[in-house]
C-alpha positions in Angstrom: 86.0 -183.7 -159.2 85.2 -185.9 -156.4 82.3 -185.3 -154.0 83.3 -185.2 -150.4 82.0 -188.8 -149.9 84.0 -190.0 -152.5 87.0 -188.2 -151.5 86.8 -189.5 -147.9 85.6 -193.1 -148.8 88.8 -193.4 -151.1 91.0 -192.6 -147.9 89.6 -195.0 -145.3 92.7 -197.1 -145.1 95.0 -194.1 -145.3 93.1 -192.8 -142.2 93.5 -196.1 -140.2 97.2 -196.3 -141.0 97.9 -192.5 -139.8 95.8 -193.1 -136.8 97.7 -196.4 -135.9 101.2 -194.5 -136.6 100.3 -191.9 -134.3 98.7 -194.4 -131.6 100.8 -194.0 -128.3 101.7 -197.6 -128.1 102.8 -197.6 -124.1 98.8 -197.0 -123.8 97.0 -200.2 -122.0 94.8 -202.8 -123.1 94.4 -203.2 -126.7 96.5 -200.2 -128.0 99.6 -201.6 -126.4 99.2 -205.0 -127.9 102.1 -206.5 -129.6 100.4 -209.3 -131.2 100.1 -209.0 -134.7 96.6 -210.7 -134.9 95.3 -208.3 -132.3 96.6 -205.2 -134.0 95.3 -206.5 -137.3 91.9 -206.8 -135.6 92.1 -203.5 -134.2 93.0 -201.5 -137.5 90.2 -203.7 -139.1 87.7 -202.3 -136.5 89.1 -198.8 -137.0 88.8 -199.2 -140.7 85.2 -200.1 -140.3 84.4 -197.0 -138.2 85.8 -195.0 -141.1 83.8 -197.1 -143.7 80.6 -196.4 -141.8 81.4 -192.6 -140.8 82.0 -191.7 -144.5 78.4 -192.8 -145.1 77.3 -189.7 -143.1 78.6 -187.5 -146.2 76.8 -189.8 -148.8 73.2 -188.1 -149.7 72.1 -191.6 -150.8 73.0 -193.5 -147.5 69.8 -194.8 -145.7 71.4 -197.5 -143.0 74.0 -195.3 -141.3 72.5 -195.5 -137.9 72.3 -199.3 -138.1 75.8 -199.6 -139.5 76.9 -197.7 -136.7 74.6 -199.5 -134.0 76.3 -202.8 -135.1 79.8 -201.4 -135.0 79.0 -199.8 -131.3 77.7 -203.3 -130.2 80.9 -205.2 -131.5 83.3 -202.8 -130.2 81.5 -202.4 -126.5 81.6 -206.3 -126.3 85.1 -206.7 -127.4 87.1 -208.2 -124.8 90.0 -206.2 -125.9 88.2 -203.1 -125.5 86.8 -204.2 -122.3 90.2 -204.8 -121.0 91.3 -201.2 -122.0 90.4 -198.2 -119.7 87.3 -196.3 -121.0 89.3 -192.5 -120.8 91.9 -194.0 -123.1 89.3 -195.4 -125.7 87.4 -191.8 -125.4 90.7 -190.4 -125.8 91.3 -192.4 -129.1 87.7 -191.4 -130.5 89.1 -187.7 -130.2 92.2 -188.5 -132.1 90.0 -190.0 -134.9 87.7 -186.8 -134.9 90.9 -184.7 -135.3 92.0 -186.7 -138.3 88.4 -185.8 -139.8 88.7 -182.2 -139.3 92.1 -182.3 -141.0 90.8 -184.2 -143.8 88.0 -181.6 -144.2 90.9 -179.2 -144.7 92.5 -181.5 -147.4 89.2 -181.8 -149.3 88.9 -178.0 -149.4 92.3 -177.6 -150.6 91.7 -180.3 -153.4 88.3 -178.4 -154.9 89.0 -175.8 -157.5 85.8 -174.0 -156.8 86.2 -173.2 -152.9 83.4 -173.5 -150.6 82.0 -170.8 -148.3 83.4 -170.4 -144.7 79.5 -171.5 -143.5 79.8 -174.6 -145.7 83.3 -175.7 -144.3 82.1 -174.8 -140.6 78.7 -177.2 -141.4 81.2 -180.0 -142.2 82.9 -179.7 -139.3 79.7 -179.2 -137.2 78.7 -182.7 -138.8 81.9 -184.2 -137.4 81.5 -182.6 -134.2 78.0 -183.5 -133.5 78.3 -187.3 -134.6 81.4 -187.9 -132.6 79.7 -186.6 -129.5 76.8 -188.8 -129.9 79.0 -191.9 -130.7 81.3 -191.2 -127.4 77.9 -191.1 -125.4 76.5 -194.1 -126.9 79.7 -196.0 -126.6 80.5 -195.2 -123.3 76.8 -196.1 -122.2 77.3 -199.7 -124.0 80.8 -200.3 -122.7 80.0 -199.3 -118.8 76.7 -201.7 -119.1 78.6 -204.4 -120.6 81.4 -204.1 -117.9 78.5 -204.3 -115.2 76.8 -207.3 -116.8 80.4 -209.2 -116.5 81.2 -207.9 -113.2 77.8 -209.3 -111.9 78.4 -212.5 -113.8 81.6 -212.9 -112.3 80.2 -212.0 -108.8 77.4 -214.6 -109.2 80.1 -217.3 -110.2 82.1 -216.3 -107.2 79.2 -216.6 -105.0 78.2 -219.9 -106.5 81.8 -221.3 -105.8 82.6 -219.7 -102.3 79.5 -220.9 -100.2 79.2 -224.7 -100.9 77.4 -227.1 -98.7 80.1 -229.7 -97.6 79.1 -233.1 -96.7 81.7 -234.5 -94.1 79.9 -237.5 -92.6 76.9 -239.8 -93.4 74.0 -236.8 -93.5 75.7 -234.1 -91.6 77.1 -231.4 -93.6 78.5 -227.5 -92.9 78.1 -224.4 -94.6 81.2 -222.3 -93.9 80.7 -218.8 -94.4 83.6 -216.4 -95.2 84.0 -212.5 -96.0 81.4 -209.7 -96.3 77.9 -211.1 -96.8 75.6 -208.4 -98.5 71.8 -208.9 -99.0 72.2 -210.1 -102.7 74.9 -212.6 -101.7 73.0 -213.9 -98.7 70.0 -214.8 -101.0 71.9 -216.6 -103.5 73.9 -218.7 -100.8 70.7 -219.6 -98.9 68.7 -220.5 -101.8 71.6 -222.4 -103.0 71.8 -224.1 -99.4 68.1 -225.3 -99.4 68.5 -226.9 -102.7 71.8 -228.5 -101.8 70.7 -229.9 -98.3 67.5 -231.3 -99.9 69.5 -233.0 -102.9 72.0 -234.4 -100.5 69.3 -235.4 -98.0 71.4 -233.7 -95.0 69.7 -234.1 -91.5 72.1 -231.7 -89.7 73.8 -228.3 -91.1 76.2 -226.3 -89.3 76.5 -222.9 -90.4 79.6 -221.6 -89.5 79.6 -217.8 -89.3 83.5 -217.4 -88.0 84.7 -216.0 -91.1 82.1 -213.5 -91.1 83.0 -210.0 -89.7 79.7 -208.4 -89.6 76.1 -209.2 -90.7 73.3 -206.6 -91.1 69.9 -206.9 -90.3 68.8 -208.0 -93.5 71.4 -210.8 -93.7 70.7 -212.0 -90.1 66.9 -212.0 -91.4 68.0 -214.2 -94.3 69.8 -216.5 -91.8 66.5 -217.0 -90.0 64.4 -217.9 -92.8 66.8 -220.2 -94.2 67.0 -222.0 -90.8 63.2 -222.1 -90.9 63.2 -223.5 -94.4 65.5 -226.2 -93.4 63.4 -227.3 -91.0 60.3 -227.8 -93.2 62.7 -230.0 -95.2 63.6 -232.1 -92.3 67.2 -230.6 -91.5 68.4 -229.8 -88.2 70.6 -226.5 -88.1 73.1 -225.5 -85.6 75.1 -222.3 -85.5 78.8 -222.0 -84.7 81.3 -218.9 -84.5 78.4 -216.4 -84.1 80.1 -213.1 -82.9 78.8 -210.8 -80.1 77.9 -208.1 -82.7 75.8 -210.6 -85.1 73.9 -211.8 -81.9 73.4 -208.4 -81.1 71.8 -207.4 -84.2 69.6 -210.7 -83.9 68.4 -209.2 -80.7 67.5 -206.1 -81.9 65.6 -207.7 -84.8 63.6 -209.7 -82.5 65.3 -212.8 -84.2 65.1 -215.5 -81.7 68.3 -217.4 -82.3 68.3 -218.7 -78.9 65.9 -221.6 -80.0 68.8 -223.0 -82.6 71.9 -224.8 -80.8 74.9 -222.5 -80.9 78.4 -223.3 -80.6 81.5 -221.1 -80.1 83.3 -222.8 -82.8 83.0 -225.2 -85.6 85.0 -228.2 -84.0 82.9 -227.7 -80.7 79.5 -228.1 -83.1 81.0 -231.0 -84.9 82.1 -232.8 -81.7 78.6 -232.5 -80.5 76.6 -233.2 -83.6 78.7 -236.3 -84.8 78.6 -237.7 -81.1 
């Protein structure tokens, strides 16, 4: 007569095949993949879950937590799962959970000496508690990884979207486009100082015509970068400053009137180049 652990362990691949057979293939992301390679990888990941989960019923197991920690890390960082809506992944956790409740009933029927109702309820409780903890931990790691990737993408976009462009001799422009928050402003202007120094820019035109609005913190950042550029020998002009941006600067007490300002980029370049 097999123990519960042996009974479960012998059926790990059966659990995976049963889960995949019942999987709604119209779901997004990894669950709807038609790629044989991705399907096999998904099944292997699911099977490894069962191998780990069975250890909860192994009285001699000592590293179950470490195994699940490794599995959770792998799945949370897996690109296919990151491309899958979190609610669908959690839904599949619940579908697998139901398989274990059914498996417990199969084990009860397999036994000659039937366990008490309290024993069976205790087994179900182990499954419920384990899945609750796993779902919570996976959700946390999944969201953390998505936030990390999003931040990385934002940093890359910021790096690429605001270059200092050398147009003639030692004259350059910095065209700013789109909404600029405090974080983006800091990245842009830190990079601007470095680029102007590396390119030995003598005159930089900061064009604000593509910026709809600037808050007080960003206006302050512009003032500081102009001061920083002055220290490295780069003269600065502003173009395309909207009335509301100028008003923000006045309210802050930032004296942009000491900086040459032009209504358009073409007007600024015509004056600077000549």
